[in-house]
C-alpha positions in Angstrom: 19.7 -7.2 15.8 19.6 -3.9 12.9 16.0 -4.4 12.9 15.3 -3.1 15.4 17.7 -0.2 14.8 16.1 3.3 13.3 16.4 4.1 9.9 17.5 6.7 10.1 20.7 6.0 12.1 21.1 3.1 9.6 21.1 6.2 6.7 23.5 8.6 8.7 25.6 5.6 8.8 25.9 4.9 5.4 26.1 8.3 4.4 29.4 8.2 6.6 31.0 5.8 4.6 29.5 2.6 5.9 28.7 0.6 2.8 27.4 -2.1 4.3 24.0 0.7 6.3 22.4 0.0 2.7 22.5 -3.4 2.6 20.6 -3.3 6.7 17.8 -1.6 4.6 17.5 -3.9 1.7 17.3 -6.9 4.5 14.9 -4.8 6.5 12.2 -4.1 3.8 12.7 -6.6 1.0 9.9 -8.7 2.6 7.3 -6.3 3.2 8.2 -4.4 0.2 8.1 -7.8 -2.2 4.5 -8.7 -0.5 3.6 -5.3 -1.0 4.3 -5.1 -4.8 3.2 -8.8 -5.3 -0.6 -8.0 -4.4 -0.1 -5.0 -7.1 1.8 -6.3 -9.7 1.7 -10.1 -9.0 4.7 -12.3 -7.8 6.3 -12.7 -10.9 7.4 -9.6 -11.4 7.8 -8.4 -7.9 11.4 -9.3 -7.5 12.4 -7.1 -10.8 10.0 -4.6 -9.3 11.5 -4.6 -5.6 15.0 -4.9 -7.2 14.1 -1.3 -9.3 12.8 -0.3 -5.9 15.7 -0.6 -4.0 17.7 0.9 -6.4 16.3 4.1 -7.1 16.4 4.5 -3.3 20.0 4.0 -3.5 20.5 6.3 -6.0 18.6 8.7 -4.6 19.6 8.5 -0.6 21.0 12.1 -0.3 17.8 13.3 -1.1 15.9 11.4 1.3 14.5 13.9 3.9 13.6 12.4 7.5 11.7 15.7 8.3 9.3 14.7 5.6 9.0 11.7 5.5 10.0 8.3 7.4 12.0 6.2 5.4 9.1 3.4 5.3 6.7 5.7 3.9 9.7 7.2 1.3 10.8 3.9 0.3 7.1 2.5 -0.2 6.3 5.3 -2.3 9.0 4.6 -4.4 7.9 1.0 -4.5 4.0 1.9 -5.2 5.5 4.5 -7.8 7.9 1.3 -9.7 5.3 -1.2 -9.9 2.3 1.4 -11.5 5.3 2.4 -14.2 5.7 -1.5 -14.6 2.0 -2.0 -14.8 1.8 0.8 -17.1 4.5 -0.6 -19.5 2.7 -3.9 -19.5 -0.6 -2.2 -20.0 -2.0 -4.6 -17.0 -4.5 -1.7 -16.4 -5.3 1.9 -17.5 -5.1 4.7 -15.0 -7.9 6.3 -16.6 -9.7 3.5 -15.0 -8.8 4.5 -11.6 -9.3 7.8 -12.6 -13.1 7.3 -13.2 -13.4 5.2 -10.0 -12.4 7.7 -8.4 -14.3 10.9 -10.4 -17.7 8.3 -9.7 -16.8 8.2 -6.0 -16.8 11.8 -5.8 -19.5 12.7 -7.6 -21.9 10.5 -5.6 -24.4 12.2 -4.2 -23.9 12.5 -0.6 -24.8 9.9 1.4 -28.1 10.1 3.8 -28.3 10.0 7.2 -29.4 6.1 7.0 -26.4 4.8 5.5 -24.2 6.8 8.1 -25.1 4.7 11.2 -22.7 2.0 12.2 -24.2 -1.4 11.6 -23.0 -4.4 13.5 -21.4 -5.7 10.5 -17.8 -6.9 11.3 -14.8 -5.2 10.4 -12.3 -5.8 7.8 -9.8 -7.2 9.9 -12.4 -9.4 11.9 -14.0 -10.9 9.1 -10.1 -11.1 7.9 -9.5 -13.3 10.7 -12.9 -15.3 10.4 -11.6 -16.5 7.0 -10.3 -19.8 6.9 -9.3 -19.7 3.0 -6.9 -17.6 2.5 -7.1 -18.5 -1.4 -10.3 -17.0 -0.9 -9.6 -13.8 0.8 -6.5 -13.0 -1.8 -9.5 -14.0 -4.6 -11.6 -11.4 -2.8 -8.6 -9.1 -2.5 -7.9 -9.0 -6.3 -11.5 -8.4 -7.3 -10.6 -5.0 -5.4 -9.5 -1.6 -7.7 -6.2 -1.2 -7.7 -6.9 2.1 -5.5 -9.0 0.6 -2.9 -6.3 -2.6 -2.1 -3.3 -0.3 -2.1 -5.1 1.6 0.8 -6.1 -2.0 2.5 -2.4 -3.6 1.9 -0.9 -0.5 3.6 -3.0 0.2 6.2 -3.6 -3.5 7.7 -0.2 -5.2 5.7 2.3 -2.4 6.5 0.4 -0.9 9.6 0.7 2.3 7.9 -2.1 5.4 9.3 -3.9 7.0 6.8 -1.5 9.9 7.1 0.9 7.9 6.1 -0.8 6.1 3.0 -2.1 9.6 1.6 1.7 10.4 1.5 2.3 7.1 -0.3 -0.2 7.2 -2.8 0.2 11.6 -3.0 -3.5 11.8 -2.2 -5.2 14.4 0.6 -6.1 12.7 3.5 -9.7 12.6 3.0 -9.6 10.2 -0.4 -7.4 7.8 1.7 -10.2 7.6 4.7 -13.1 7.8 1.5 -11.4 4.6 -0.5 -10.8 3.1 2.6 -14.3 3.0 3.5 -15.4 2.3 0.0 -13.1 -0.4 0.1 -14.8 -2.4 3.3 -18.2 -1.4 2.1 -17.3 -3.5 -1.1 -15.4 -6.1 1.0 -18.4 -6.4 3.2 -20.5 -7.4 0.2 -17.7 -9.6 -1.1 -17.9 -11.6 2.4 -21.4 -11.7 3.2 -22.2 -15.0 1.8 -19.4 -16.9 3.5 -20.2 -15.4 6.7 
């Protein structure tokens, strides 16, 4: 089945004139992109954003360079940017709020030794496994700042590495790891009443 075929081979086939090859990429990535975008911009607007993502990918496929990033990373970057553009137009949130969150976290004083000692609390994936109420889980995720939620979705839902997430978000690796860590702390606090 073509889902097992490497993206690079599909792209090369498309560039060689096989028009159906791009449809294979659409079929492969529609569901993951929809799930990702739905968490960022809401389900109602996700079909339009995903469609726009594929149009941008199709128009720029000749610029795609597999030596710089995987196709998955590239198309998720386009999806993230399309969702952000959409949200900016809808004024659902202000980017200054995200920047404020990032600036506050970078201005915080260095953590004490005791804060760096691993605790016995469950990791987010363990918490999520224990959570029986998926609606509650979604509710808690929606309360996270957008940048934290995005890191968690890409890491746990799309199984991207922190390096890949850094490319998608155009952020340094340490920033991505820091946001992941802070998201975990926030989730632990939110879930503490339910465990």
